C-alpha positions in Angstrom: -38.3 3.5 -7.4 -36.7 4.1 -10.7 -35.3 7.4 -9.6 -33.7 5.7 -6.6 -32.0 3.1 -8.8 -30.8 5.8 -11.2 -29.4 7.8 -8.3 -27.6 4.8 -6.9 -26.2 3.8 -10.3 -25.0 7.4 -10.8 -23.2 7.4 -7.4 -21.6 4.1 -8.1 -20.4 5.2 -11.5 -18.9 8.4 -10.0 -17.2 6.5 -7.3 -15.7 3.8 -9.6 -14.5 6.2 -12.3 -13.4 9.3 -10.2 -9.8 8.1 -10.3 -9.6 8.4 -14.0 -10.8 12.0 -13.9 -8.7 13.2 -11.0 -5.5 11.2 -11.6 -4.2 7.7 -11.8 -5.7 5.0 -9.6 -3.6 3.9 -6.6 -1.7 0.7 -7.4 -0.3 -1.9 -5.0 2.6 -4.1 -6.2 3.3 -7.3 -4.4 6.3 -9.7 -4.5 6.3 -13.2 -3.1 8.9 -15.6 -1.7 9.3 -18.9 -3.5 7.3 -20.5 -0.6 4.3 -18.3 -1.4 4.7 -15.9 1.5 4.4 -12.2 0.8 7.9 -10.6 0.5 7.1 -6.9 -0.3 4.0 -4.8 -0.7 4.4 -1.3 -2.1 1.8 1.3 -2.8 2.1 3.7 -5.8 0.3 6.7 -7.0 1.0 8.3 -10.4 4.0 6.0 -10.8 5.7 7.0 -7.5 5.8 5.3 -4.2 3.0 6.7 -2.1 2.0 5.4 1.3 3.1 2.3 3.2 5.8 -0.1 2.0 6.1 -3.4 4.0 8.7 -6.1 3.8 8.4 -9.6 5.3 11.0 -12.3 6.1 10.6 -15.6 4.2 9.1 -17.1 7.3 6.2 -14.6 7.1 7.2 -12.4 10.0 7.1 -8.7 9.3 10.6 -7.2 8.6 10.2 -3.5 7.9 7.6 -0.8 7.4 8.2 2.7 6.0 6.2 5.5 4.5 6.6 7.3 1.2 5.1 10.5 -0.1 5.4 11.5 -3.7 8.2 9.0 -4.2 10.3 10.2 -1.3 10.7 8.4 2.0 9.0 10.2 4.8 8.7 9.6 8.5 9.9 6.8 10.6 11.0 3.3 9.7 10.0 0.3 11.9 12.2 -2.8 11.9 11.5 -6.3 13.3 13.7 -9.2 14.2 13.0 -12.6 12.5 11.4 -13.6 15.8 8.7 -11.1 15.3 9.9 -8.8 18.2 10.2 -5.1 17.2 13.8 -4.2 16.7 13.7 -0.4 16.4 11.9 2.6 15.1 14.3 5.1 13.4 14.3 8.0 11.0 16.3 6.1 8.4 17.1 2.6 7.0 
């Protein structure tokens, strides 16, 4: 039983602290509207935008999604009207 606990503890330790060995931990920055609704959520890795960035209207409806890789915009951008209906998907914006 003791060896199982030691093994589980070791795996947990490695999982939790592997980011400090192999690079910075991913970070998510969030901004909020005055009414408390989420305004922007941006993912960072090593101080650069990495992954999905999402913006919302003050009403709470999604406004825009775009992807970043190594700090540079990559791929398509999806936009929504304030009504919640998808406006367009484009390579820029």
